[in-house]
FISE-695580 format. One record per residue (C-alpha): residue number from 1; residue in three letters; y, z, x. Coordinates in pm, 1 decimal. Each point is the difference from the previous one (the first is absolute). Layout:
<nodes>
<node><pos>NUM</pos><code>ALA</code><north>Y</north><up>Z</up><east>X</east></node>
...
</nodes>
This chain:
<nodes>
<node><pos>1</pos><code>UNK</code><north>2399.2</north><up>-2278.2</up><east>-1446.3</east></node>
<node><pos>2</pos><code>UNK</code><north>-130.4</north><up>165.2</up><east>316.8</east></node>
<node><pos>3</pos><code>UNK</code><north>-368.6</north><up>-22.0</up><east>92.8</east></node>
<node><pos>4</pos><code>UNK</code><north>14.0</north><up>245.3</up><east>288.1</east></node>
<node><pos>5</pos><code>UNK</code><north>-226.9</north><up>302.1</up><east>-54.0</east></node>
<node><pos>6</pos><code>UNK</code><north>91.6</north><up>344.6</up><east>-131.2</east></node>
<node><pos>7</pos><code>UNK</code><north>-46.1</north><up>269.5</up><east>265.6</east></node>
<node><pos>8</pos><code>UNK</code><north>-154.3</north><up>334.2</up><east>-98.5</east></node>
<node><pos>9</pos><code>UNK</code><north>-87.9</north><up>292.9</up><east>225.0</east></node>
<node><pos>10</pos><code>UNK</code><north>-143.1</north><up>349.7</up><east>-20.9</east></node>
<node><pos>11</pos><code>UNK</code><north>-152.2</north><up>259.8</up><east>230.3</east></node>
<node><pos>12</pos><code>UNK</code><north>-345.6</north><up>-108.7</up><east>-113.2</east></node>
<node><pos>13</pos><code>UNK</code><north>-165.9</north><up>-94.7</up><east>-326.4</east></node>
<node><pos>14</pos><code>UNK</code><north>225.1</north><up>148.0</up><east>-267.5</east></node>
<node><pos>15</pos><code>UNK</code><north>247.9</north><up>-286.2</up><east>5.0</east></node>
<node><pos>16</pos><code>UNK</code><north>-273.9</north><up>-227.7</up><east>-130.1</east></node>
<node><pos>17</pos><code>UNK</code><north>80.9</north><up>137.5</up><east>-345.8</east></node>
<node><pos>18</pos><code>UNK</code><north>336.6</north><up>-168.7</up><east>52.7</east></node>
<node><pos>19</pos><code>UNK</code><north>-176.7</north><up>-324.7</up><east>93.6</east></node>
<node><pos>20</pos><code>UNK</code><north>-207.1</north><up>29.3</up><east>-317.8</east></node>
<node><pos>21</pos><code>UNK</code><north>314.6</north><up>29.7</up><east>-212.3</east></node>
<node><pos>22</pos><code>UNK</code><north>165.4</north><up>-290.3</up><east>180.8</east></node>
<node><pos>23</pos><code>UNK</code><north>-305.6</north><up>-218.4</up><east>-64.0</east></node>
<node><pos>24</pos><code>UNK</code><north>32.5</north><up>73.6</up><east>-372.4</east></node>
<node><pos>25</pos><code>UNK</code><north>372.0</north><up>-72.9</up><east>-15.8</east></node>
<node><pos>26</pos><code>UNK</code><north>29.7</north><up>-273.5</up><east>262.5</east></node>
<node><pos>27</pos><code>UNK</code><north>-329.4</north><up>-193.1</up><east>16.9</east></node>
<node><pos>28</pos><code>UNK</code><north>168.0</north><up>-299.0</up><east>165.8</east></node>
<node><pos>29</pos><code>UNK</code><north>121.7</north><up>194.7</up><east>302.5</east></node>
<node><pos>30</pos><code>UNK</code><north>-164.8</north><up>35.4</up><east>340.1</east></node>
<node><pos>31</pos><code>UNK</code><north>-12.5</north><up>353.6</up><east>138.5</east></node>
<node><pos>32</pos><code>UNK</code><north>-24.0</north><up>133.7</up><east>354.3</east></node>
<node><pos>33</pos><code>UNK</code><north>-115.8</north><up>362.0</up><east>4.2</east></node>
<node><pos>34</pos><code>UNK</code><north>-4.5</north><up>236.0</up><east>295.2</east></node>
<node><pos>35</pos><code>UNK</code><north>-193.5</north><up>326.1</up><east>-18.9</east></node>
<node><pos>36</pos><code>UNK</code><north>52.5</north><up>227.1</up><east>299.9</east></node>
<node><pos>37</pos><code>UNK</code><north>-356.3</north><up>131.1</up><east>-13.5</east></node>
<node><pos>38</pos><code>UNK</code><north>2.9</north><up>97.1</up><east>367.7</east></node>
<node><pos>39</pos><code>UNK</code><north>281.5</north><up>251.3</up><east>-49.0</east></node>
<node><pos>40</pos><code>UNK</code><north>-61.8</north><up>121.7</up><east>-354.6</east></node>
<node><pos>41</pos><code>UNK</code><north>109.9</north><up>238.6</up><east>-146.3</east></node>
<node><pos>42</pos><code>UNK</code><north>378.1</north><up>-15.0</up><east>22.5</east></node>
<node><pos>43</pos><code>UNK</code><north>52.0</north><up>290.9</up><east>-239.4</east></node>
<node><pos>44</pos><code>UNK</code><north>-62.0</north><up>271.5</up><east>258.4</east></node>
<node><pos>45</pos><code>UNK</code><north>213.4</north><up>-159.8</up><east>274.8</east></node>
<node><pos>46</pos><code>UNK</code><north>353.1</north><up>90.6</up><east>108.4</east></node>
<node><pos>47</pos><code>UNK</code><north>291.9</north><up>-202.8</up><east>-143.1</east></node>
<node><pos>48</pos><code>UNK</code><north>64.4</north><up>-147.9</up><east>345.8</east></node>
<node><pos>49</pos><code>UNK</code><north>-359.4</north><up>-124.4</up><east>31.4</east></node>
<node><pos>50</pos><code>UNK</code><north>-1.9</north><up>-140.4</up><east>-353.3</east></node>
<node><pos>51</pos><code>UNK</code><north>322.5</north><up>-188.4</up><east>69.4</east></node>
<node><pos>52</pos><code>UNK</code><north>-143.3</north><up>-146.0</up><east>320.7</east></node>
<node><pos>53</pos><code>UNK</code><north>-312.7</north><up>-114.1</up><east>-183.2</east></node>
<node><pos>54</pos><code>UNK</code><north>202.6</north><up>-149.5</up><east>-286.0</east></node>
<node><pos>55</pos><code>UNK</code><north>211.6</north><up>-203.5</up><east>241.4</east></node>
<node><pos>56</pos><code>UNK</code><north>-310.8</north><up>-140.1</up><east>167.3</east></node>
<node><pos>57</pos><code>UNK</code><north>-161.7</north><up>-80.0</up><east>-335.6</east></node>
<node><pos>58</pos><code>UNK</code><north>313.0</north><up>-180.7</up><east>-116.2</east></node>
<node><pos>59</pos><code>UNK</code><north>28.6</north><up>-190.8</up><east>329.4</east></node>
<node><pos>60</pos><code>UNK</code><north>-356.4</north><up>-122.3</up><east>-39.1</east></node>
<node><pos>61</pos><code>UNK</code><north>61.3</north><up>-125.6</up><east>-354.4</east></node>
<node><pos>62</pos><code>UNK</code><north>319.5</north><up>-174.8</up><east>108.1</east></node>
<node><pos>63</pos><code>UNK</code><north>-202.8</north><up>-177.9</up><east>269.5</east></node>
<node><pos>64</pos><code>UNK</code><north>-203.0</north><up>-151.4</up><east>-286.6</east></node>
<node><pos>65</pos><code>UNK</code><north>314.5</north><up>-156.4</up><east>-151.6</east></node>
<node><pos>66</pos><code>UNK</code><north>-11.0</north><up>202.2</up><east>-321.9</east></node>
<node><pos>67</pos><code>UNK</code><north>278.3</north><up>-47.3</up><east>-256.1</east></node>
<node><pos>68</pos><code>UNK</code><north>15.3</north><up>365.0</up><east>-104.4</east></node>
<node><pos>69</pos><code>UNK</code><north>-159.5</north><up>332.0</up><east>90.7</east></node>
<node><pos>70</pos><code>UNK</code><north>-147.1</north><up>264.3</up><east>-226.8</east></node>
<node><pos>71</pos><code>UNK</code><north>-67.4</north><up>339.4</up><east>157.7</east></node>
<node><pos>72</pos><code>UNK</code><north>-296.0</north><up>99.1</up><east>-217.5</east></node>
<node><pos>73</pos><code>UNK</code><north>-0.4</north><up>344.9</up><east>154.7</east></node>
<node><pos>74</pos><code>UNK</code><north>171.9</north><up>301.5</up><east>-149.7</east></node>
<node><pos>75</pos><code>UNK</code><north>29.2</north><up>165.9</up><east>339.2</east></node>
<node><pos>76</pos><code>UNK</code><north>178.0</north><up>-293.5</up><east>165.4</east></node>
<node><pos>77</pos><code>UNK</code><north>214.8</north><up>-56.9</up><east>-308.4</east></node>
<node><pos>78</pos><code>UNK</code><north>113.4</north><up>360.9</up><east>27.1</east></node>
<node><pos>79</pos><code>UNK</code><north>91.8</north><up>-21.6</up><east>368.7</east></node>
<node><pos>80</pos><code>UNK</code><north>119.6</north><up>-355.2</up><east>73.6</east></node>
<node><pos>81</pos><code>UNK</code><north>384.5</north><up>-3.6</up><east>-13.8</east></node>
<node><pos>82</pos><code>UNK</code><north>163.7</north><up>-212.2</up><east>-269.7</east></node>
<node><pos>83</pos><code>UNK</code><north>270.3</north><up>-107.0</up><east>245.8</east></node>
<node><pos>84</pos><code>UNK</code><north>-263.0</north><up>-139.3</up><east>236.9</east></node>
<node><pos>85</pos><code>UNK</code><north>-184.8</north><up>-172.8</up><east>-283.5</east></node>
<node><pos>86</pos><code>UNK</code><north>323.3</north><up>-171.3</up><east>-106.4</east></node>
<node><pos>87</pos><code>UNK</code><north>28.1</north><up>-162.5</up><east>344.8</east></node>
<node><pos>88</pos><code>UNK</code><north>-344.0</north><up>-163.5</up><east>-13.8</east></node>
<node><pos>89</pos><code>UNK</code><north>2.3</north><up>-380.3</up><east>-23.0</east></node>
<node><pos>90</pos><code>UNK</code><north>-201.7</north><up>7.4</up><east>-324.2</east></node>
<node><pos>91</pos><code>UNK</code><north>13.4</north><up>217.3</up><east>-314.5</east></node>
<node><pos>92</pos><code>UNK</code><north>-174.0</north><up>337.1</up><east>40.8</east></node>
<node><pos>93</pos><code>UNK</code><north>-136.3</north><up>218.1</up><east>-278.9</east></node>
<node><pos>94</pos><code>UNK</code><north>-152.8</north><up>346.6</up><east>21.8</east></node>
<node><pos>95</pos><code>UNK</code><north>-194.5</north><up>174.1</up><east>-272.4</east></node>
<node><pos>96</pos><code>UNK</code><north>218.4</north><up>312.9</up><east>-25.3</east></node>
<node><pos>97</pos><code>UNK</code><north>311.5</north><up>-149.8</up><east>-156.0</east></node>
<node><pos>98</pos><code>UNK</code><north>-195.5</north><up>-210.0</up><east>-249.4</east></node>
<node><pos>99</pos><code>UNK</code><north>-217.8</north><up>291.3</up><east>-115.0</east></node>
<node><pos>100</pos><code>UNK</code><north>293.6</north><up>242.2</up><east>-20.7</east></node>
<node><pos>101</pos><code>UNK</code><north>194.5</north><up>-240.1</up><east>-220.0</east></node>
<node><pos>102</pos><code>UNK</code><north>-297.7</north><up>-43.9</up><east>-230.5</east></node>
<node><pos>103</pos><code>UNK</code><north>-43.6</north><up>377.6</up><east>-28.0</east></node>
<node><pos>104</pos><code>UNK</code><north>369.8</north><up>44.7</up><east>-76.6</east></node>
<node><pos>105</pos><code>UNK</code><north>-30.5</north><up>-258.2</up><east>-278.0</east></node>
<node><pos>106</pos><code>UNK</code><north>-306.2</north><up>147.7</up><east>-171.7</east></node>
<node><pos>107</pos><code>UNK</code><north>62.6</north><up>376.7</up><east>22.4</east></node>
<node><pos>108</pos><code>UNK</code><north>104.3</north><up>169.6</up><east>-321.8</east></node>
<node><pos>109</pos><code>UNK</code><north>37.9</north><up>364.2</up><east>102.5</east></node>
<node><pos>110</pos><code>UNK</code><north>132.7</north><up>-64.0</up><east>354.5</east></node>
<node><pos>111</pos><code>UNK</code><north>-294.7</north><up>183.7</up><east>155.9</east></node>
<node><pos>112</pos><code>UNK</code><north>-166.3</north><up>-227.3</up><east>253.5</east></node>
<node><pos>113</pos><code>UNK</code><north>-293.4</north><up>68.6</up><east>230.2</east></node>
<node><pos>114</pos><code>UNK</code><north>-55.3</north><up>-169.3</up><east>335.5</east></node>
<node><pos>115</pos><code>UNK</code><north>-321.9</north><up>-0.5</up><east>200.6</east></node>
<node><pos>116</pos><code>UNK</code><north>-52.1</north><up>-166.4</up><east>337.4</east></node>
<node><pos>117</pos><code>UNK</code><north>-84.7</north><up>48.8</up><east>364.4</east></node>
<node><pos>118</pos><code>UNK</code><north>143.5</north><up>292.8</up><east>192.2</east></node>
<node><pos>119</pos><code>UNK</code><north>256.6</north><up>-227.3</up><east>168.7</east></node>
<node><pos>120</pos><code>UNK</code><north>113.0</north><up>-150.5</up><east>-330.7</east></node>
<node><pos>121</pos><code>UNK</code><north>48.6</north><up>338.5</up><east>-165.8</east></node>
<node><pos>122</pos><code>UNK</code><north>163.7</north><up>146.6</up><east>311.3</east></node>
<node><pos>123</pos><code>UNK</code><north>252.3</north><up>-285.5</up><east>11.2</east></node>
<node><pos>124</pos><code>UNK</code><north>122.4</north><up>73.0</up><east>-356.2</east></node>
<node><pos>125</pos><code>UNK</code><north>55.4</north><up>-374.2</up><east>-38.4</east></node>
<node><pos>126</pos><code>UNK</code><north>-94.9</north><up>-7.9</up><east>-367.8</east></node>
<node><pos>127</pos><code>UNK</code><north>212.1</north><up>306.6</up><east>-66.3</east></node>
<node><pos>128</pos><code>UNK</code><north>304.4</north><up>-164.3</up><east>157.1</east></node>
<node><pos>129</pos><code>UNK</code><north>-25.8</north><up>-311.4</up><east>-217.1</east></node>
<node><pos>130</pos><code>UNK</code><north>-91.2</north><up>186.0</up><east>-319.6</east></node>
<node><pos>131</pos><code>UNK</code><north>294.8</north><up>239.0</up><east>24.8</east></node>
<node><pos>132</pos><code>UNK</code><north>234.5</north><up>-298.8</up><east>10.4</east></node>
<node><pos>133</pos><code>UNK</code><north>-166.0</north><up>-162.4</up><east>-300.5</east></node>
<node><pos>134</pos><code>UNK</code><north>-73.5</north><up>297.3</up><east>-227.6</east></node>
<node><pos>135</pos><code>UNK</code><north>269.6</north><up>270.0</up><east>-27.5</east></node>
<node><pos>136</pos><code>UNK</code><north>-156.0</north><up>345.2</up><east>-28.7</east></node>
<node><pos>137</pos><code>UNK</code><north>-348.4</north><up>-122.4</up><east>89.9</east></node>
<node><pos>138</pos><code>UNK</code><north>-263.5</north><up>262.2</up><east>79.6</east></node>
<node><pos>139</pos><code>UNK</code><north>-240.4</north><up>-120.4</up><east>269.7</east></node>
<node><pos>140</pos><code>UNK</code><north>-334.8</north><up>154.4</up><east>86.3</east></node>
<node><pos>141</pos><code>UNK</code><north>-141.4</north><up>-153.7</up><east>317.7</east></node>
<node><pos>142</pos><code>UNK</code><north>-343.1</north><up>62.1</up><east>148.9</east></node>
<node><pos>143</pos><code>UNK</code><north>-174.5</north><up>-141.7</up><east>308.9</east></node>
<node><pos>144</pos><code>UNK</code><north>-359.5</north><up>-106.2</up><east>-65.3</east></node>
<node><pos>145</pos><code>UNK</code><north>-154.7</north><up>-66.7</up><east>343.3</east></node>
<node><pos>146</pos><code>UNK</code><north>-362.7</north><up>-17.8</up><east>-117.5</east></node>
<node><pos>147</pos><code>UNK</code><north>58.2</north><up>-279.6</up><east>-250.5</east></node>
<node><pos>148</pos><code>UNK</code><north>6.6</north><up>-277.2</up><east>262.0</east></node>
<node><pos>149</pos><code>UNK</code><north>-333.7</north><up>87.7</up><east>167.7</east></node>
<node><pos>150</pos><code>UNK</code><north>-160.9</north><up>53.6</up><east>-341.9</east></node>
<node><pos>151</pos><code>UNK</code><north>110.7</north><up>-344.0</up><east>-116.3</east></node>
<node><pos>152</pos><code>UNK</code><north>-111.6</north><up>-172.0</up><east>319.8</east></node>
<node><pos>153</pos><code>UNK</code><north>-338.9</north><up>173.2</up><east>-29.4</east></node>
<node><pos>154</pos><code>UNK</code><north>-42.6</north><up>-144.7</up><east>-349.7</east></node>
<node><pos>155</pos><code>UNK</code><north>67.8</north><up>316.9</up><east>-203.7</east></node>
<node><pos>156</pos><code>UNK</code><north>198.6</north><up>-199.8</up><east>-255.8</east></node>
<node><pos>157</pos><code>UNK</code><north>27.2</north><up>-46.3</up><east>-375.9</east></node>
<node><pos>158</pos><code>UNK</code><north>-314.3</north><up>-205.4</up><east>-53.3</east></node>
<node><pos>159</pos><code>UNK</code><north>-223.3</north><up>159.0</up><east>260.9</east></node>
<node><pos>160</pos><code>UNK</code><north>-309.9</north><up>210.8</up><east>-63.4</east></node>
<node><pos>161</pos><code>UNK</code><north>47.9</north><up>312.7</up><east>-210.0</east></node>
<node><pos>162</pos><code>UNK</code><north>-61.5</north><up>238.8</up><east>290.7</east></node>
<node><pos>163</pos><code>UNK</code><north>273.2</north><up>-171.5</up><east>202.7</east></node>
<node><pos>164</pos><code>UNK</code><north>238.2</north><up>13.1</up><east>-293.8</east></node>
<node><pos>165</pos><code>UNK</code><north>-61.7</north><up>372.1</up><east>-36.8</east></node>
<node><pos>166</pos><code>UNK</code><north>103.4</north><up>59.4</up><east>361.4</east></node>
<node><pos>167</pos><code>UNK</code><north>320.0</north><up>-198.9</up><east>-47.2</east></node>
<node><pos>168</pos><code>UNK</code><north>80.9</north><up>176.5</up><east>-327.6</east></node>
<node><pos>169</pos><code>UNK</code><north>-25.9</north><up>338.5</up><east>173.6</east></node>
<node><pos>170</pos><code>UNK</code><north>242.4</north><up>-112.4</up><east>271.2</east></node>
<node><pos>171</pos><code>UNK</code><north>237.8</north><up>-143.9</up><east>-260.3</east></node>
<node><pos>172</pos><code>UNK</code><north>1.3</north><up>330.7</up><east>-187.6</east></node>
<node><pos>173</pos><code>UNK</code><north>69.4</north><up>187.5</up><east>324.6</east></node>
<node><pos>174</pos><code>UNK</code><north>293.9</north><up>-219.7</up><east>94.6</east></node>
<node><pos>175</pos><code>UNK</code><north>156.2</north><up>-70.8</up><east>-338.7</east></node>
<node><pos>176</pos><code>UNK</code><north>-16.2</north><up>337.1</up><east>-177.5</east></node>
<node><pos>177</pos><code>UNK</code><north>360.0</north><up>80.5</up><east>96.3</east></node>
<node><pos>178</pos><code>UNK</code><north>119.8</north><up>-345.9</up><east>-102.2</east></node>
<node><pos>179</pos><code>UNK</code><north>-165.0</north><up>23.8</up><east>-343.2</east></node>
<node><pos>180</pos><code>UNK</code><north>130.5</north><up>352.2</up><east>-56.1</east></node>
<node><pos>181</pos><code>UNK</code><north>353.7</north><up>-124.4</up><east>70.6</east></node>
<node><pos>182</pos><code>UNK</code><north>-16.2</north><up>-204.6</up><east>-321.6</east></node>
<node><pos>183</pos><code>UNK</code><north>71.7</north><up>-338.4</up><east>156.4</east></node>
<node><pos>184</pos><code>UNK</code><north>-17.2</north><up>-299.6</up><east>-230.6</east></node>
<node><pos>185</pos><code>UNK</code><north>-5.3</north><up>-252.0</up><east>286.7</east></node>
<node><pos>186</pos><code>UNK</code><north>-203.6</north><up>4.0</up><east>320.7</east></node>
<node><pos>187</pos><code>UNK</code><north>62.1</north><up>-234.9</up><east>292.9</east></node>
<node><pos>188</pos><code>UNK</code><north>-319.4</north><up>-88.8</up><east>187.5</east></node>
<node><pos>189</pos><code>UNK</code><north>186.0</north><up>-13.9</up><east>329.7</east></node>
<node><pos>190</pos><code>UNK</code><north>-275.8</north><up>-159.5</up><east>207.2</east></node>
<node><pos>191</pos><code>UNK</code><north>-163.6</north><up>-338.1</up><east>-57.5</east></node>
<node><pos>192</pos><code>UNK</code><north>-346.8</north><up>156.7</up><east>26.7</east></node>
<node><pos>193</pos><code>UNK</code><north>55.6</north><up>216.5</up><east>-305.0</east></node>
<node><pos>194</pos><code>UNK</code><north>-26.8</north><up>-270.8</up><east>-272.5</east></node>
<node><pos>195</pos><code>UNK</code><north>-374.6</north><up>-9.5</up><east>71.0</east></node>
<node><pos>196</pos><code>UNK</code><north>-27.3</north><up>353.2</up><east>-141.1</east></node>
<node><pos>197</pos><code>UNK</code><north>263.6</north><up>-58.8</up><east>-266.3</east></node>
<node><pos>198</pos><code>UNK</code><north>-235.3</north><up>56.9</up><east>-292.9</east></node>
<node><pos>199</pos><code>UNK</code><north>-114.6</north><up>337.4</up><east>132.1</east></node>
<node><pos>200</pos><code>UNK</code><north>357.5</north><up>104.9</up><east>75.0</east></node>
<node><pos>201</pos><code>UNK</code><north>102.5</north><up>-109.6</up><east>-349.2</east></node>
<node><pos>202</pos><code>UNK</code><north>-287.3</north><up>195.3</up><east>-154.6</east></node>
<node><pos>203</pos><code>UNK</code><north>112.4</north><up>316.0</up><east>178.5</east></node>
<node><pos>204</pos><code>UNK</code><north>371.8</north><up>-41.8</up><east>-70.8</east></node>
<node><pos>205</pos><code>UNK</code><north>-46.6</north><up>-89.3</up><east>-367.7</east></node>
<node><pos>206</pos><code>UNK</code><north>82.5</north><up>-298.2</up><east>-216.4</east></node>
<node><pos>207</pos><code>UNK</code><north>367.8</north><up>91.7</up><east>-36.4</east></node>
<node><pos>208</pos><code>UNK</code><north>67.9</north><up>-47.0</up><east>372.1</east></node>
<node><pos>209</pos><code>UNK</code><north>91.6</north><up>-351.2</up><east>116.5</east></node>
<node><pos>210</pos><code>UNK</code><north>-144.2</north><up>-94.9</up><east>338.2</east></node>
<node><pos>211</pos><code>UNK</code><north>215.6</north><up>-228.4</up><east>215.8</east></node>
<node><pos>212</pos><code>UNK</code><north>-201.5</north><up>-231.1</up><east>224.9</east></node>
<node><pos>213</pos><code>UNK</code><north>207.0</north><up>-97.6</up><east>307.7</east></node>
<node><pos>214</pos><code>UNK</code><north>-202.9</north><up>-316.4</up><east>63.5</east></node>
<node><pos>215</pos><code>UNK</code><north>67.8</north><up>-130.0</up><east>-350.6</east></node>
<node><pos>216</pos><code>UNK</code><north>370.2</north><up>75.7</up><east>5.7</east></node>
<node><pos>217</pos><code>UNK</code><north>49.7</north><up>-140.9</up><east>350.7</east></node>
<node><pos>218</pos><code>UNK</code><north>-184.7</north><up>-322.1</up><east>-88.9</east></node>
<node><pos>219</pos><code>UNK</code><north>219.3</north><up>-38.2</up><east>-307.9</east></node>
<node><pos>220</pos><code>UNK</code><north>319.1</north><up>47.5</up><east>202.8</east></node>
<node><pos>221</pos><code>UNK</code><north>-121.1</north><up>-242.6</up><east>267.6</east></node>
<node><pos>222</pos><code>UNK</code><north>-77.4</north><up>-264.3</up><east>-263.2</east></node>
<node><pos>223</pos><code>UNK</code><north>353.3</north><up>35.3</up><east>-135.4</east></node>
<node><pos>224</pos><code>UNK</code><north>152.9</north><up>-14.8</up><east>349.0</east></node>
<node><pos>225</pos><code>UNK</code><north>-183.1</north><up>-322.0</up><east>83.9</east></node>
<node><pos>226</pos><code>UNK</code><north>111.9</north><up>-159.3</up><east>-326.9</east></node>
<node><pos>227</pos><code>UNK</code><north>362.7</north><up>105.9</up><east>42.3</east></node>
<node><pos>228</pos><code>UNK</code><north>15.8</north><up>-136.2</up><east>356.5</east></node>
<node><pos>229</pos><code>UNK</code><north>-186.2</north><up>-324.4</up><east>-64.2</east></node>
<node><pos>230</pos><code>UNK</code><north>-291.3</north><up>103.9</up><east>221.0</east></node>
<node><pos>231</pos><code>UNK</code><north>-291.7</north><up>-53.6</up><east>-238.4</east></node>
<node><pos>232</pos><code>UNK</code><north>-295.1</north><up>-193.8</up><east>141.2</east></node>
<node><pos>233</pos><code>UNK</code><north>-200.2</north><up>-268.5</up><east>-171.3</east></node>
<node><pos>234</pos><code>UNK</code><north>-344.6</north><up>-11.8</up><east>158.8</east></node>
<node><pos>235</pos><code>UNK</code><north>-275.9</north><up>-122.4</up><east>-229.7</east></node>
<node><pos>236</pos><code>UNK</code><north>-187.9</north><up>319.7</up><east>80.2</east></node>
<node><pos>237</pos><code>UNK</code><north>148.5</north><up>268.3</up><east>220.3</east></node>
<node><pos>238</pos><code>UNK</code><north>-204.2</north><up>126.5</up><east>292.2</east></node>
<node><pos>239</pos><code>UNK</code><north>2.7</north><up>326.1</up><east>195.5</east></node>
<node><pos>240</pos><code>UNK</code><north>-41.9</north><up>57.2</up><east>371.7</east></node>
<node><pos>241</pos><code>UNK</code><north>-73.4</north><up>357.5</up><east>102.1</east></node>
<node><pos>242</pos><code>UNK</code><north>70.3</north><up>146.2</up><east>343.9</east></node>
<node><pos>243</pos><code>UNK</code><north>-110.1</north><up>341.5</up><east>127.2</east></node>
<node><pos>244</pos><code>UNK</code><north>49.7</north><up>195.9</up><east>321.7</east></node>
<node><pos>245</pos><code>UNK</code><north>-358.1</north><up>129.5</up><east>15.8</east></node>
<node><pos>246</pos><code>UNK</code><north>-333.4</north><up>-176.5</up><east>-42.1</east></node>
<node><pos>247</pos><code>UNK</code><north>-5.6</north><up>-204.4</up><east>-324.3</east></node>
<node><pos>248</pos><code>UNK</code><north>-347.3</north><up>108.1</up><east>-114.7</east></node>
<node><pos>249</pos><code>UNK</code><north>91.3</north><up>329.1</up><east>-166.1</east></node>
<node><pos>250</pos><code>UNK</code><north>308.7</north><up>-157.4</up><east>-154.1</east></node>
<node><pos>251</pos><code>UNK</code><north>-206.7</north><up>-277.9</up><east>-153.0</east></node>
<node><pos>252</pos><code>UNK</code><north>-253.2</north><up>245.4</up><east>-141.3</east></node>
<node><pos>253</pos><code>UNK</code><north>265.0</north><up>203.9</up><east>-182.6</east></node>
<node><pos>254</pos><code>UNK</code><north>263.1</north><up>-261.3</up><east>-86.9</east></node>
<node><pos>255</pos><code>UNK</code><north>-165.7</north><up>-107.5</up><east>-325.9</east></node>
<node><pos>256</pos><code>UNK</code><north>46.6</north><up>352.7</up><east>-135.1</east></node>
<node><pos>257</pos><code>UNK</code><north>377.8</north><up>-46.1</up><east>22.4</east></node>
<node><pos>258</pos><code>UNK</code><north>26.4</north><up>-369.0</up><east>-81.5</east></node>
<node><pos>259</pos><code>UNK</code><north>-190.7</north><up>12.5</up><east>-329.2</east></node>
<node><pos>260</pos><code>UNK</code><north>-90.6</north><up>-342.6</up><east>-132.4</east></node>
<node><pos>261</pos><code>UNK</code><north>170.9</north><up>-187.6</up><east>281.4</east></node>
<node><pos>262</pos><code>UNK</code><north>-240.6</north><up>-84.0</up><east>281.2</east></node>
<node><pos>263</pos><code>UNK</code><north>19.5</north><up>-208.2</up><east>313.2</east></node>
<node><pos>264</pos><code>UNK</code><north>237.5</north><up>-52.8</up><east>287.3</east></node>
<node><pos>265</pos><code>UNK</code><north>-30.5</north><up>-10.6</up><east>377.4</east></node>
<node><pos>266</pos><code>UNK</code><north>-2.7</north><up>327.6</up><east>194.6</east></node>
<node><pos>267</pos><code>UNK</code><north>112.3</north><up>10.7</up><east>363.2</east></node>
<node><pos>268</pos><code>UNK</code><north>61.6</north><up>279.2</up><east>247.6</east></node>
<node><pos>269</pos><code>UNK</code><north>325.8</north><up>8.1</up><east>196.7</east></node>
<node><pos>270</pos><code>UNK</code><north>150.5</north><up>211.8</up><east>279.2</east></node>
<node><pos>271</pos><code>UNK</code><north>294.5</north><up>153.4</up><east>-185.4</east></node>
<node><pos>272</pos><code>UNK</code><north>138.5</north><up>166.2</up><east>316.8</east></node>
<node><pos>273</pos><code>UNK</code><north>116.4</north><up>-343.4</up><east>116.9</east></node>
<node><pos>274</pos><code>UNK</code><north>266.4</north><up>-6.0</up><east>-271.9</east></node>
</nodes>
């Protein structure tokens, strides 16, 4: 048993979908979350800048004595080197490998779609993993830069009809090529995207399986903790949220990502110190 907290980080709010999944699977665990709201978005940054930010984010979480780290950010997961992750003093898990393995398992026709930030798609990280797992796989990848601002503005599955209509138009613009490619599996390669999962599913059709990176990563992390004897046993797990910009806007939007789970302290930190 290990009652140290789980560390989770993202460029902003999207990684809270990962926190939501962890709360469902591991209700007895404490969580420390860092959202780099002062430097969001990561998806349009250079690989060198993203790597610098990831190292600072990880250093901050390690300063909080976490027992493992989950990079709930498709962009960081695509850039952060596996060799460097292996040298960390605690287990590290990104969302790319977990989601790619799930997609490889569920595809039937070996046609897989990937959507994500510009940096994620440019890195070809999903493509690299999928080609190792699925011989002859056909991959259709598409950057969807407007999805993140739409989600953070509340243009999500259960919003007002006029907001949904805007999001549906953008989805159709971005995903036409992916649908025409005949994919039977679509990786939602950014942790913001599950909040528009129903609308994406409606556009892609019922025969296309959507892979949620937050769900798959939370499942893999749960298994890792069990295998390494790191499960916690708090009566009720708590979350402490840290941000690099003022907490007010984070607090106002966090509930959208966290779902039924509410509560937790929110503090601002100076991430450049790490």
